[in-house]
N, CA, C and O atoms as a DFTB+ gen file, in Angstrom:
348 C
 N C O
     1  1       0.811      -1.184       0.000
     2  2       0.000       0.000       0.000
     3  2       0.869       1.270       0.000
     4  3       0.591       2.222      -0.729
     5  1       1.927       1.267       0.830
     6  2       2.819       2.414       0.867
     7  2       3.504       2.621      -0.484
     8  3       3.676       3.753      -0.937
     9  1       3.884       1.534      -1.110
    10  2       4.547       1.628      -2.420
    11  2       3.630       2.292      -3.434
    12  3       4.090       3.103      -4.238
    13  1       2.343       1.964      -3.413
    14  2       1.376       2.545      -4.344
    15  2       1.231       4.042      -4.093
    16  3       1.206       4.821      -5.045
    17  1       1.137       4.452      -2.854
    18  2       1.005       5.870      -2.500
    19  2       2.254       6.626      -2.921
    20  3       2.164       7.711      -3.495
    21  1       3.425       6.053      -2.636
    22  2       4.678       6.711      -3.045
    23  2       4.778       6.796      -4.563
    24  3       5.247       7.805      -5.091
    25  1       4.356       5.777      -5.261
    26  2       4.394       5.789      -6.722
    27  2       3.493       6.883      -7.276
    28  3       3.887       7.603      -8.193
    29  1       2.299       7.015      -6.736
    30  2       1.371       8.065      -7.181
    31  2       1.958       9.435      -6.885
    32  3       1.872      10.336      -7.720
    33  1       2.549       9.608      -5.720
    34  2       3.149      10.897      -5.372
    35  2       4.330      11.233      -6.287
    36  3       4.474      12.383      -6.703
    37  1       5.157      10.270      -6.599
    38  2       6.312      10.510      -7.475
    39  2       5.857      10.835      -8.884
    40  3       6.385      11.758      -9.505
    41  1       4.877      10.085      -9.407
    42  2       4.365      10.377     -10.743
    43  2       3.659      11.734     -10.789
    44  3       3.741      12.445     -11.791
    45  1       2.973      12.088      -9.715
    46  2       2.335      13.410      -9.641
    47  2       3.393      14.504      -9.627
    48  3       3.250      15.528     -10.295
    49  1       4.446      14.279      -8.866
    50  2       5.537      15.246      -8.805
    51  2       6.206      15.394     -10.162
    52  3       6.454      16.517     -10.601
    53  1       6.501      14.301     -10.831
    54  2       7.110      14.360     -12.164
    55  2       6.175      15.017     -13.174
    56  3       6.604      15.811     -14.010
    57  1       4.899      14.676     -13.086
    58  2       3.918      15.279     -13.999
    59  2       3.819      16.778     -13.818
    60  3       3.782      17.526     -14.795
    61  1       3.776      17.218     -12.576
    62  2       3.692      18.660     -12.334
    63  2       4.994      19.358     -12.728
    64  3       4.963      20.493     -13.204
    65  1       6.130      18.701     -12.537
    66  2       7.411      19.289     -12.951
    67  2       7.456      19.434     -14.469
    68  3       7.905      20.461     -14.979
    69  1       6.996      18.418     -15.192
    70  2       6.960      18.516     -16.656
    71  2       5.980      19.586     -17.111
    72  3       6.233      20.283     -18.093
    73  1       4.868      19.721     -16.408
    74  2       3.900      20.763     -16.751
    75  2       4.493      22.155     -16.542
    76  3       4.257      23.054     -17.349
    77  1       5.255      22.337     -15.472
    78  2       5.908      23.624     -15.207
    79  2       6.930      23.930     -16.296
    80  3       7.007      25.060     -16.780
    81  1       7.716      22.925     -16.682
    82  2       8.717      23.106     -17.737
    83  2       8.049      23.478     -19.052
    84  3       8.508      24.379     -19.754
    85  1       6.965      22.784     -19.384
    86  2       6.250      23.072     -20.632
    87  2       5.657      24.480     -20.610
    88  3       5.735      25.196     -21.608
    89  1       5.068      24.882     -19.492
    90  2       4.495      26.227     -19.387
    91  2       5.572      27.302     -19.498
    92  3       5.369      28.329     -20.145
    93  1       6.701      27.065     -18.873
    94  2       7.805      28.028     -18.946
    95  2       8.327      28.158     -20.382
    96  3       8.605      29.260     -20.855
    97  1       8.452      27.024     -21.059
    98  2       8.908      27.023     -22.452
    99  2       7.913      27.761     -23.341
   100  3       8.307      28.571     -24.180
   101  1       6.624      27.483     -23.159
   102  2       5.594      28.162     -23.952
   103  2       5.600      29.662     -23.694
   104  3       5.430      30.460     -24.616
   105  1       5.798      30.038     -22.442
   106  2       5.849      31.450     -22.089
   107  2       7.024      32.138     -22.764
   108  3       6.888      33.260     -23.253
   109  1       8.159      31.486     -22.796
   110  2       9.338      32.076     -23.449
   111  2       9.123      32.223     -24.949
   112  3       9.505      33.232     -25.542
   113  1       8.506      31.206     -25.564
   114  2       8.215      31.316     -26.999
   115  2       7.268      32.474     -27.286
   116  3       7.462      33.218     -28.247
   117  1       6.249      32.624     -26.456
   118  2       5.317      33.734     -26.635
   119  2       5.995      35.081     -26.407
   120  3       5.706      36.050     -27.109
   121  1       6.889      35.145     -25.437
   122  2       7.608      36.395     -25.173
   123  2       8.496      36.768     -26.356
   124  3       8.571      37.938     -26.734
   125  1       9.163      35.786     -26.937
   126  2       9.997      36.039     -28.114
   127  2       9.139      36.542     -29.272
   128  3       9.537      37.465     -29.982
   129  1       7.978      35.948     -29.463
   130  2       7.074      36.379     -30.535
   131  2       6.569      37.801     -30.284
   132  3       6.447      38.594     -31.217
   133  1       6.277      38.118     -29.032
   134  2       5.839      39.479     -28.694
   135  2       6.945      40.483     -29.007
   136  3       6.672      41.561     -29.536
   137  1       8.189      40.137     -28.683
   138  2       9.304      41.042     -28.978
   139  2       9.455      41.258     -30.482
   140  3       9.705      42.379     -30.925
   141  1       9.306      40.191     -31.270
   142  2       9.382      40.325     -32.729
   143  2       8.282      41.249     -33.245
   144  3       8.525      42.105     -34.096
   145  1       7.077      41.068     -32.723
   146  2       5.961      41.902     -33.163
   147  2       6.148      43.358     -32.742
   148  3       5.768      44.268     -33.479
   149  1       6.724      43.582     -31.576
   150  2       6.985      44.956     -31.141
   151  2       8.035      45.632     -32.020
   152  3       7.913      46.813     -32.343
   153  1       9.072      44.873     -32.407
   154  2      10.068      45.439     -33.332
   155  2       9.421      45.769     -34.672
   156  3       9.708      46.813     -35.258
   157  1       8.561      44.899     -35.156
   158  2       7.858      45.149     -36.421
   159  2       6.946      46.368     -36.289
   160  3       6.843      47.179     -37.209
   161  1       6.294      46.488     -35.149
   162  2       5.425      47.647     -34.905
   163  2       6.242      48.936     -34.895
   164  3       5.800      49.952     -35.432
   165  1       7.416      48.904     -34.293
   166  2       8.285      50.087     -34.285
   167  2       8.698      50.472     -35.699
   168  3       8.703      51.653     -36.047
   169  1       9.048      49.473     -36.522
   170  2       9.418      49.753     -37.910
   171  2       8.247      50.361     -38.670
   172  3       8.419      51.309     -39.436
   173  1       7.063      49.813     -38.455
   174  2       5.878      50.332     -39.141
   175  2       5.542      51.743     -38.661
   176  3       5.087      52.572     -39.449
   177  1       5.760      52.016     -37.391
   178  2       5.509      53.364     -36.869
   179  2       6.464      54.372     -37.498
   180  3       6.070      55.498     -37.802
   181  1       7.707      53.975     -37.692
   182  2       8.679      54.860     -38.352
   183  2       8.261      55.109     -39.790
   184  3       8.296      56.244     -40.266
   185  1       7.862      54.041     -40.487
   186  2       7.402      54.185     -41.871
   187  2       6.173      55.077     -41.933
   188  3       6.064      55.921     -42.823
   189  1       5.251      54.901     -41.001
   190  2       4.036      55.723     -40.955
   191  2       4.395      57.202     -40.767
   192  3       3.832      58.069     -41.435
   193  1       5.320      57.480     -39.870
   194  2       5.750      58.857     -39.655
   195  2       6.383      59.462     -40.899
   196  3       6.138      60.622     -41.229
   197  1       7.200      58.667     -41.589
   198  2       7.826      59.154     -42.815
   199  2       6.779      59.432     -43.894
   200  3       6.878      60.421     -44.619
   201  1       5.782      58.560     -43.997
   202  2       4.721      58.772     -44.978
   203  2       3.874      59.997     -44.638
   204  3       3.460      60.733     -45.533
   205  1       3.616      60.216     -43.359
   206  2       2.871      61.405     -42.955
   207  2       3.649      62.676     -43.299
   208  3       3.074      63.666     -43.751
   209  1       4.949      62.632     -43.081
   210  2       5.799      63.778     -43.423
   211  2       5.787      64.017     -44.929
   212  3       5.718      65.161     -45.380
   213  1       5.854      62.938     -45.702
   214  2       5.832      63.061     -47.162
   215  2       4.494      63.612     -47.646
   216  3       4.456      64.436     -48.560
   217  1       3.405      63.166     -47.042
   218  2       2.089      63.693     -47.416
   219  2       2.010      65.178     -47.117
   220  3       1.499      65.958     -47.921
   221  1       2.515      65.562     -45.961
   222  2       2.504      66.978     -45.598
   223  2       3.318      67.802     -46.593
   224  3       2.916      68.899     -46.983
   225  1       4.452      67.267     -46.994
   226  2       5.301      67.968     -47.952
   227  2       4.636      68.072     -49.317
   228  3       4.663      69.125     -49.953
   229  1       4.038      66.968     -49.762
   230  2       3.436      66.960     -51.093
   231  2       2.155      67.772     -51.181
   232  3       1.786      68.223     -52.265
   233  1       1.480      67.965     -50.080
   234  2       0.226      68.717     -50.111
   235  2       0.394      70.170     -49.693
   236  3      -0.593      70.868     -49.463
   237  1       1.618      70.624     -49.595
   238  2       1.850      72.027     -49.252
   239  2       1.263      72.911     -50.347
   240  3       1.334      72.575     -51.529
   241  1       0.685      74.036     -49.952
   242  2      -0.011      74.908     -50.909
   243  2       0.924      75.497     -51.959
   244  3       0.527      75.662     -53.113
   245  1       2.122      75.806     -51.589
   246  2       3.040      76.443     -52.538
   247  2       3.877      75.436     -53.327
   248  3       4.768      75.834     -54.076
   249  1       3.608      74.150     -53.172
   250  2       4.402      73.128     -53.861
   251  2       4.259      73.235     -55.376
   252  3       5.245      73.087     -56.099
   253  1       3.039      73.492     -55.869
   254  2       2.826      73.609     -57.313
   255  2       3.629      74.773     -57.869
   256  3       4.247      74.659     -58.928
   257  1       3.620      75.883     -57.161
   258  2       4.381      77.050     -57.618
   259  2       5.879      76.768     -57.625
   260  3       6.588      77.171     -58.548
   261  1       6.358      76.075     -56.597
   262  2       7.785      75.745     -56.523
   263  2       8.174      74.790     -57.651
   264  3       9.201      74.987     -58.301
   265  1       7.374      73.772     -57.883
   266  2       7.671      72.814     -58.953
   267  2       7.603      73.482     -60.326
   268  3       8.421      73.189     -61.198
   269  1       6.633      74.376     -60.521
   270  2       6.519      75.071     -61.802
   271  2       7.735      75.942     -62.066
   272  3       8.219      76.008     -63.196
   273  1       8.231      76.608     -61.035
   274  2       9.386      77.484     -61.255
   275  2      10.682      76.680     -61.378
   276  3      11.557      77.054     -62.159
   277  1      10.823      75.592     -60.632
   278  2      12.076      74.832     -60.670
   279  2      12.167      73.913     -61.888
   280  3      13.161      73.944     -62.614
   281  1      11.156      73.111     -62.112
   282  2      11.242      72.103     -63.175
   283  2      10.806      72.633     -64.540
   284  3      11.414      72.301     -65.557
   285  1       9.750      73.458     -64.566
   286  2       9.209      73.912     -65.849
   287  2       9.670      75.317     -66.217
   288  3       9.336      75.816     -67.292
   289  1      10.425      75.952     -65.349
   290  2      10.951      77.305     -65.571
   291  2       9.823      78.301     -65.850
   292  3       9.967      79.198     -66.681
   293  1       8.721      78.137     -65.159
   294  2       7.590      79.042     -65.292
   295  2       7.688      80.114     -64.204
   296  3       8.351      79.922     -63.185
   297  1       7.014      81.247     -64.438
   298  2       7.009      82.321     -63.458
   299  2       5.683      83.062     -63.551
   300  3       4.972      82.951     -64.551
   301  1       5.356      83.802     -62.528
   302  2       4.137      84.598     -62.524
   303  2       4.358      85.858     -63.369
   304  3       5.383      86.525     -63.232
   305  1       3.414      86.177     -64.226
   306  2       3.558      87.412     -65.020
   307  2       3.271      88.637     -64.149
   308  3       2.698      88.529     -63.065
   309  1       3.679      89.791     -64.644
   310  2       3.396      91.056     -63.951
   311  2       1.889      91.299     -63.961
   312  3       1.169      90.809     -64.830
   313  1       1.429      92.069     -62.972
   314  2      -0.011      92.334     -62.893
   315  2      -0.540      93.009     -64.150
   316  3      -1.680      92.768     -64.549
   317  1       0.243      93.817     -64.754
   318  2      -0.199      94.539     -65.944
   319  2      -0.374      93.635     -67.158
   320  3      -1.122      93.973     -68.075
   321  1       0.279      92.534     -67.177
   322  2       0.203      91.627     -68.324
   323  2      -0.901      90.579     -68.171
   324  3      -1.146      89.808     -69.099
   325  1      -1.570      90.538     -67.017
   326  2      -2.639      89.580     -66.816
   327  2      -3.926      90.114     -67.439
   328  3      -4.321      91.253     -67.191
   329  1      -4.566      89.291     -68.238
   330  2      -5.817      89.665     -68.906
   331  2      -6.941      88.846     -68.282
   332  3      -6.880      87.617     -68.251
   333  1      -7.958      89.530     -67.788
   334  2      -9.110      88.876     -67.199
   335  2     -10.222      88.781     -68.244
   336  3     -10.515      89.767     -68.920
   337  1     -10.827      87.640     -68.381
   338  2     -11.915      87.432     -69.343
   339  2     -13.181      87.150     -68.554
   340  3     -13.210      86.265     -67.699
   341  1     -14.217      87.901     -68.846
   342  2     -15.490      87.703     -68.171
   343  2     -16.249      86.575     -68.879
   344  3     -16.236      86.493     -70.107
   345  1     -16.895      85.725     -68.122
   346  2     -17.644      84.630     -68.764
   347  2     -18.914      85.106     -69.450
   348  3     -19.642      84.301     -70.029
């Protein structure tokens, strides 16, 4: 009878020890995955910030005027040379 009780206690102890090891291993794997996802999130946040900056730059009101003068060599005419046409 004592042998049976000791056997059950030893198997219970081994079972719980293996369960603790498995839980610890699973926790470490999940922690590693969380760290990978956080690094990816940081990269995406940097990309998002860069895209927001680019949108702000591209939608600036004077951008068309700057591009016209730099790339197309266009300029605003003098007020006297502007002709207004009534519809």
